[in-house]
C-alpha positions in Angstrom: -0.1 -22.7 3.9 -3.9 -22.8 4.3 -6.1 -20.7 2.0 -7.1 -18.1 4.7 -3.5 -17.5 5.6 -2.5 -17.3 2.0 -5.2 -14.8 1.2 -4.4 -12.6 4.3 -0.7 -12.7 3.6 -0.8 -11.9 -0.1 -3.9 -9.9 -0.5 -3.8 -6.9 1.9 -6.7 -4.5 2.1 -6.3 -1.4 0.0 -8.5 1.6 -0.7 -10.0 1.7 -4.2 -8.5 4.5 -6.3 -11.9 5.8 -7.5 -13.8 5.0 -4.3 -11.4 5.3 -1.3 -14.3 4.8 1.1 -14.1 1.1 0.2 -11.2 -1.2 0.9 -10.7 -4.5 -0.8 -8.2 -7.3 -0.7 -5.8 -6.8 -3.6 -2.6 -8.2 -5.0 0.6 -6.6 -4.0 2.2 -5.3 -7.2 5.6 -6.9 -7.9 5.5 -9.3 -5.0 6.7 -12.9 -5.4 3.8 -15.3 -4.9 3.7 -19.0 -4.1 2.6 -21.4 -6.8 -1.0 -21.3 -5.5 -1.3 -17.7 -6.8 -0.7 -17.1 -10.5 -1.9 -14.7 -13.1 -4.5 -17.2 -14.1 -6.2 -17.7 -10.7 -5.6 -14.3 -9.0 -7.8 -12.1 -11.2 -10.8 -12.6 -8.9 -9.0 -10.3 -6.3 -8.4 -7.4 -8.7 -10.6 -4.4 -8.2 -11.2 -3.8 -11.9 -12.0 -0.3 -13.1 -15.5 -1.3 -14.2 -16.5 -2.2 -10.6 -14.8 0.9 -9.3 -16.7 3.3 -11.5 -20.0 1.7 -10.6 -19.1 1.9 -6.9 -18.2 5.6 -7.3 -21.6 6.3 -8.9 -23.5 4.4 -6.2 -21.7 6.2 -3.4 -22.4 9.6 -5.1 -26.1 8.7 -5.6 -27.2 6.7 -2.6 -30.8 7.8 -2.8 -31.2 5.7 -5.9 -30.3 2.5 -4.1 -31.4 2.8 -0.5 -34.0 0.2 0.4 -33.6 -1.6 -2.9 -32.5 -5.1 -3.8 -29.4 -4.7 -5.9 -27.9 -7.6 -7.8 -24.2 -7.4 -8.8 -23.7 -9.8 -11.7 -20.1 -11.1 -11.9 -19.3 -9.4 -8.6 -15.5 -10.1 -8.7 -14.0 -8.5 -5.6 -17.4 -7.1 -4.5 -16.6 -3.4 -4.9 -20.0 -2.6 -6.5 -21.9 -4.8 -4.0 -20.2 -3.2 -1.1 -21.0 0.3 -2.4 -24.7 -0.7 -2.8 -24.7 -2.0 0.8 -23.1 1.2 2.1 -25.8 3.1 0.2 -28.5 1.2 2.2 -29.4 -1.4 -0.4 -29.8 -5.1 0.2 -26.8 -6.1 -1.9 -26.6 -9.5 -3.7 -23.3 -10.6 -5.2 -23.6 -13.2 -8.0 -20.6 -15.0 -9.5 -19.8 -18.4 -10.9 -16.4 -18.4 -9.3 -16.4 -19.4 -5.6 -13.2 -17.4 -5.1 -14.9 -14.2 -6.1 -17.7 -14.9 -3.6 -15.1 -15.6 -0.9 -13.2 -12.4 -1.6 -16.5 -10.4 -1.8 -17.5 -11.9 1.6 -14.1 -11.0 3.2 -14.2 -7.5 1.6 -17.7 -6.8 2.8 -16.9 -7.8 6.3 -13.8 -5.6 6.3 -16.0 -2.7 5.2 -18.6 -3.4 7.9 -21.5 -4.3 5.6 -23.4 -7.4 4.8 -23.7 -8.8 1.2 -25.7 -11.8 0.3 -23.7 -14.3 -1.8 -25.2 -16.3 -4.7 -23.2 -18.9 -6.6 -24.3 -18.9 -10.2 -24.0 -17.3 -13.6 -25.9 -14.5 -15.3 -28.9 -16.8 -16.0 -29.4 -17.7 -12.3 -32.7 -16.3 -11.2 -32.4 -13.8 -8.4 -35.1 -11.3 -7.4 -33.7 -7.7 -7.7 -34.9 -4.2 -8.2 -31.7 -3.0 -9.8 -28.9 -4.9 -11.7 -25.3 -3.9 -11.7 -22.9 -5.3 -14.3 -19.4 -4.2 -15.3 -16.5 -5.8 -17.0 -18.6 -8.7 -18.4 -19.1 -7.3 -21.8 -15.8 -8.6 -23.3 -17.0 -12.2 -22.6 -19.1 -14.4 -24.8 -22.2 -13.9 -22.7 -21.8 -10.1 -22.6 -24.5 -9.3 -25.1 -26.9 -11.5 -23.3 -26.2 -9.6 -20.1 -26.6 -6.3 -21.9 -30.0 -7.3 -23.3 -31.1 -8.4 -19.8 -29.8 -5.1 -18.3 -31.7 -3.1 -21.0 -35.0 -4.6 -19.9 -34.8 -3.7 -16.2 -33.5 -0.9 -14.0 -29.8 -1.3 -14.3 -26.4 0.4 -14.1 -23.6 -0.9 -16.3 -20.0 -0.1 -17.1 -18.3 -0.8 -20.4 -14.9 -0.1 -22.0 -14.9 1.9 -25.2 -13.8 -1.2 -27.0 -17.0 -3.0 -26.0 -19.6 -0.4 -27.0 -22.5 -1.7 -29.0 -26.0 -0.4 -29.8 -26.7 1.5 -26.6 -30.4 2.2 -27.3 -32.2 1.9 -24.0 -29.3 3.3 -22.0 -28.1 6.8 -21.1 -24.5 7.5 -20.5 -24.1 9.1 -17.1 -20.3 9.1 -16.5 -17.0 8.6 -18.3 -13.7 7.8 -16.6 -10.4 7.9 -18.5 -8.2 5.2 -17.0 -5.2 5.8 -19.3 -5.2 2.6 -21.2 -9.0 2.5 -21.3 -12.0 4.7 -21.0 -14.9 3.3 -18.9 -18.4 4.5 -19.7 -21.2 4.2 -17.1 -24.8 3.8 -18.3 -28.2 3.8 -16.7 -31.0 1.9 -18.4 -34.1 3.8 -19.4 -36.0 1.8 -16.8 -33.8 3.2 -14.0 -34.0 6.7 -15.5 -37.9 6.5 -15.5 -37.9 5.3 -11.9 -35.8 8.2 -10.8 -38.0 10.7 -12.7 -41.3 9.2 -11.2 
């Protein structure tokens, strides 16, 4: 079975729980998968809560993003990138995993928006007005991404387990997901831009 058929067969489009305006390819719970799809290599298709809470905030506040270049670091399934594009931004999805970029591309097309794809990690230089980052802060480079986000207009989502010194950020939303609470923060730079 070729990759495109595999993806279409086992990853149907589903609406996001927190942002039902967006549909992404997602694993079918409880389905039996061929050897090509395992827990180790299927995570790129999961619409993690972090990206969903960022997407929800963007869709509820499109005026902050319209006409801006928005960089989604560690784009995953592309939910936050798609929300930014729907809000009228030039959305740029960045990820070191080509499967994430492929799913983001497929999901963006399914939602009728364009997202620019960039293969690279958080150190890849990409020009942007606003940075989005969610779900990265449990990884080794999480603090590096947080410091980068603190220095520019940004919107980040972190789990309660991953909270650190949040000087330079303002909490703007909290979502209780049962097993985890996801906090959404704006950097002071984004707050100042909005106030200006």
